[in-house]
N, C-alpha and C positions, 0 to 999 in steps of 0.2 A: 574634747578629749574623750575617747571611748573608754568603757569600763575595763576592756582588756589591756589597753595601753596604761591606764592608771594602775592596774594591778601589777603590771611589770615594773613600773617605776617604784611602787611601794616595796615590792619584793627586792629590787636592787638596793634601795636605801637601807632596808633592814639587813641585807646580806653584808653591806659595808659597815654595819654597826651604827648607822645614823638613823635619824627619825624619818618618818614618811614625809614626802614633800608637801608643803602647805599649799592648799588651794585658795585662790583669790576669793575673798568674801563678796557676796552679791552686793551691789550698791543700794543705798537708800534711794528712794525716788520721790522727788517733789514735783508735782504737776501744778503749774500755775495757769489758770484759764481766765482770760479776760472775757467780760460779758458785754456783748454789743459794742464792739470797737472796730472801726474801719482799718483795713490793712495798712494804710498810709499814715495813721494817726499816732505815730511815734516819732521822736526825733531821729532815731537810728534808721527809720524808713524815709526820712527826708521831709517831715512836716516842718514848715517854716516857723510855726508858732508854738505848737505843743511841745512841752519839755518832759522828757522821760529819762532822767539821768540814770536811774537804777536799772531799767531795762536796756538802756544803751550799754551799760557796763556788762550786763548779762550777755547781750548779743556779741560784744567784743570777745567774750570768753567762750563762745559757743560755735557749733556748726549751725549757721543761720540759713534757713531756706526762705528766701524772699518771696517765692511763689508757692507758699503752702495753701491748701484748700481744705474746706470742710465739705462733705458730700451734700449737706442740707443746711440751709441758712435760717434755721429756726432753733431756738434754745434746746427744747427737749430732745428731738431726734439727734441733733448734733452732739449734745453731751452724752447721750446713750451710745453713739457711735465711737466717741473717744474712749469710753470706759470698756466697751465690749470688743472693739476692733471689727465691728460688723457694720455693713450698710443698713440704713433704716429699713429697707424692705426685707432684710434678714432678721433683725431683732424685733421688727414690727411696731416699734414706737415711731410712727411716721409723723405725728402731729403733737402739738402741745396738749390738746384736750380731746375728749371724746365728742361724738356728735351731740349737738344740742337737742334736747327733747322737744318734740313738736309742740308749738304754741307756748313755749316757756323761754324766758330770758332772765338775765341777772341772777339774783339770789334764788329765785324759784327754780331756775334751770340747774344750778350747781348743787341744789339740795334734792333734786329729783332722784328717787330710788334707782331708776334705770341708769341715770347719768353716773351716780356713785358706783353702781355695779360695774359699769364700763370702765370707770377710772381704775377700779381694783383689778380688772382684767388687764389693762394696759401695764399696771405695775407688775403683775405676775409675769410679764414677758422677761423681766430681769432674772427671775428665778430659773428660767429655762435657758438663758443665754450665758456664754462664758463671760468672764470679766477679769480685769486686771487684779482686783483684790482677791478674788477666788483663786486664781492661779498662783499669785504670790504667796498666799497662805500655805501652799504646799511646801514653800521654802521658809516657813515660820515668820513671814512678815507680819507685823502689825500694820493696820491701815486705818486711816481716819478721813472721814468726809466732813468738809467744811464749805459752806456756801451753797450755790445753786444745786439742786438735786430734785429731779422730778419722779424718781422711782420709789415713792413711798418712804418707809423707814429705811435708813441707811443700810440695814442688814440685807435688804433685797439686792443691793449691789455687791454684796460680799464683804463690805467693810467690817472690820472687827469693832470699830468705834465710830462715832459720828455725832453730828449736831441735829440733823433733821429727823423728826419723829414721823412726819408724813402720814397722818391719819386723814384720809379723804373725808370721812364723816365729820371731822372737826375743822374743815376748811384747809387742811394741809394740801398744798398744790405743788409748789416748786422750791421749797426750802425751809419754810417756817423758821425755827430757831437758827438754822444755818445761815440765814440771810443777815444776821448780825455781824458776821465775821468781816473784818476789813473796815466797814463803816463804824463799828463800835469797838474797835480794838482787835488785837491778835492773841488774846490770852489763851483761848482754847487750843489754838494751833501750837503755840509755844509749849503749853503744858503737855501736849501729846508728844512733841519732839523730845522734850526732856525726859518724859516717862520711857519712851522707847530706847532712847540713848542710855538711860540709867539701867535698863534691862539688857543692854547690849544686843538688842534685837534689830534686824533690818526693818525699815518702815517705808510705807507708801502714804504720801499725803496728797489729798485732793483739795487744793486751794482754789475755789471757784467763786469768789465773792460777787455779789450783785453790783459790780463796778466795771466800767463806768455807766452801767445800765440805769435807765430812768427809774425812779425820779432823780433828776439831776440836782442834788443838794450839796454842792461842795462847800468846804470851809470858806468863810468870807475872805480870808487872806489870799486864797487861790483864785476866787472869783474876781477880786479886784485886780489881780495880776493880768487877767485876760480881757477885761472889759474894754480896754482901749484898743486892743488889736482885733477883736472879733467883730464880724459884721452885724451881729445882733446879740441881745442878752442871752437868748436861748443857746446860741453857738458858744458864747463865753462860758456858760454853765457846763456844757458838754466838754469843752476843752479843759476846764478846771477839774472835772471828774476824771479825765484821763491822767492828769498829773497826780491827783489824789490816789488813784489806784496804783500808780507807779510808786508812790511813797510807801504804800503797804507792802509792795513787792520788795522794796529796799529793806524794810524791817524784817521780812522773812529771810532774805538772803544774808543780812547782817547777823541774824540769830544763828544761822548755820556756821558762819565764819567764827563768831565769838565762842561757839562751843566745839570748834575743831571738827566739824562734820562736813564741811564743804568738799574736801578732797575725796570723801567716800560717798558722795551723793550725786546722782544724776538729776539735774534740774531740766524740766521740759516746760516750754511756754508756747501757748497759742491762744487764739480767741475762738469762742464758740460760733460766732458769725459776725458779719460786718454791720455797719451802721453809718448812715449819712444823716446828719442832723438837719431837721426842718428848721430853717431860720426863724420861723414865726410861731412855732408851737413845740411842746414837749412830746415830740413824736419823730419817727424816722421818715425820711424822704423816700420817694420811689427809687427803684434799682439798687436797694441795699438789703436790709433784713427782709427775709421771706422771698427774695428774688434769686434767679440763677446768675445774675450779673456779678462782676468782679467785686462790686461794693457789698455784696451779700455773702459770697462764698470764699473770698480770698483772705488769708491771714499769714503773717510771718510765723514760722515754726522754728524754735530754738532748742538746741540740745547741748547742755553743758555737762561734761563728765571729765574732770581733771585727770590727766594721765592716760586717758582712753580715747578722747575725742579732740582732734586738733581743731582749734578755732579757724573757721573759714566761712566763705559765703558761697551759696549755691543758688543758681537760678533755675534748677531743674524742678518742674512741677511735682509736688508730693501731696499726700493726703493725711488727714487726721487719723484715718484708720491704720496708717503705717505705724503709729506710736505704740500700739499694744504689742505688735511683733518685735519692735525695737526694744522696748522695756523688758519683755519676757526673755529675749535673747541675752540681754545684759545680765539677767538674773539666772541664766543657765537653764531656762525653760523653753519648751517647744510650743509655739502658738497652736491654738485649736485649729483643726483642719478647715473649718469654715471661714477662718480669717483670710481675707484676700490681700491684705496689706503686705508691705515689705519691711525688712529691717533697714532703717534709714542709715545705719552705720556700715551697711554693705554697699559701697559706692558702685560697684560693678552692676549689681542688680538694679539699683536706682537708675543708673544711666541706660540700662537695657530696656527699661519699661517704655513702651511706645505711647501709651495714652492713659489718662486718668478719667474717672467718671463720677457723676453725682446725680442727685435726684431731689426735687423740690415738691413738697406736698401741701395740702390745704392746712390752715391753722387748726381747725377742728376736723378730726377724721370723718370721713364718709362712712366707712365700715372698718372697725378696728381689727377685724379678722382678715381683711383683704387689702394689702398695701396699695395695689394698683388702683383701687377705687378712689383713693385720695390723691393720686399723682397729678401734679400740675405740669412739671417739666422734668425731662432728663437732660443731662449735659455731658459733653466730652471735650477734653483738651488734648490735642496731639501736637506737640511742639508749640507753635504760636497760634495754631488754628483752634477756634472754639465754636462748637455747635450747641445751640440751645434748641431742644426738640420738644415742642409742646405736646401735652396729652389732651386729645380732643374732648374727653369726658368732663374735664374741668376748665379747659381754656379753649373753648370752641372758636373764638374769633381771632386767634393768633396763628402765626405761621412760623416756620423755622427761621432762626437767626444764626448767621455765620459771621464771625469776626476774626480779623487778623490782629492779634494782641500785640505783635511786635510793632506795628505801625499805627494801631488804634487802641491803645490800652483803655481808653474811656468808653469803648464799645459804642461809638457814635454812628458808624457806617455799616449797615447790614449788607454783606456781600453775597447773600444767598442766591440772588437772581443771576449773578455773574459766574457762580461756581457750582453748577449742579453736580459735577462729578465729585467735588470735595464733600458736598452735602451727602451724597449717596455713600461715599466711603465712610464718613464718620457715623452715619446712621447705621450702617452695617456693624460697626464696632460697638455701638450702643446696644443694638439688638442682641449681639452675641454676649454682651455683658449681662444685661437683664432685659428680657423681652416685655416685661410689664403687662402680662396678660391678667385680666380681671375676671372674677367669677360672676360679676354683676351683668345683668342684661342691659 
């Protein structure tokens, strides 16, 4: 509604002796982010063993995008993109960590003065980037960070409150106190919700527990449940962690229900990146985390907003960077001009988008000031066709991969040699999106 139309309505109401028309209040926003969970590892996504009854219920009440994607399959850049609505090459948090200092490893490396200075520089990127909490604060939202957070103190992300202190000089890296949430209860989250509700203030909650992330230490009752069905103890632990995480989501959703907040709250769910459990060790298998494959970048994305979003299922590919524009639009705000995502509640625009893109970087940055220096792959999905385009500076022995996801969802058959025209077409789309030029020789 434009200001001119609003003024006319108010004037008409006053002329008729009535009150000015009430404007809809912006919704509370609860963002739930799974940490290292594969896109199919939910019962609502068809997993035959893992039980996720609370997220199943959320999905049934939501607009569910079964083909959601994160642009980068590593925790820090992915989370930064969710918060800012920017691609990693835009916000420049491309990697989990700065470059390792020459000749140093372990504790000596992370305590190196140059390494710590680089970490502070990476954190400072959040001060220069837009973020959901910063934008929502203009609408008097209170915001709370709980769980994984790589951006130093929560204030760097624009949160008004939070759990992570994030002092790199004291070992703060990816959450410190925030990592207790979920695994050690939900007290801080509930206290924040109750406080905001008591003040009648709209709120934004970042609930990103380190779950089902390693270490996989589920309650014994859940581990016993999966031991008989899983192919190994390590897989059973991971499956049990998925259900434990689901239980915490249920506690959060129940708290909204019990306090009469669900009808006024937009709940958003996704995972920061995928995970395929190595059956023999507490680590991820290839083609999952850190990879451009579906096991690394794909995630379901759910949006529940009672009375505003009709529950339905979509197979249209969408991105995590779409969430910031979606949430801001719901709050009556305009996304920052550098945000390239779409409002996922605008179905026409979602249907009109021809392709989505992403980028995979090295775990430790090569040069924190030059995103392309750390690039490993760029990828594009147009319809059911997916191109993975390697970056020669960091993946010199690999070639382009092309997959038909409709007939080969497991990406087992590289069709690049048979489809040079499709390769060239998708490559041009990628280059137009981000040419990935580097300043390094």
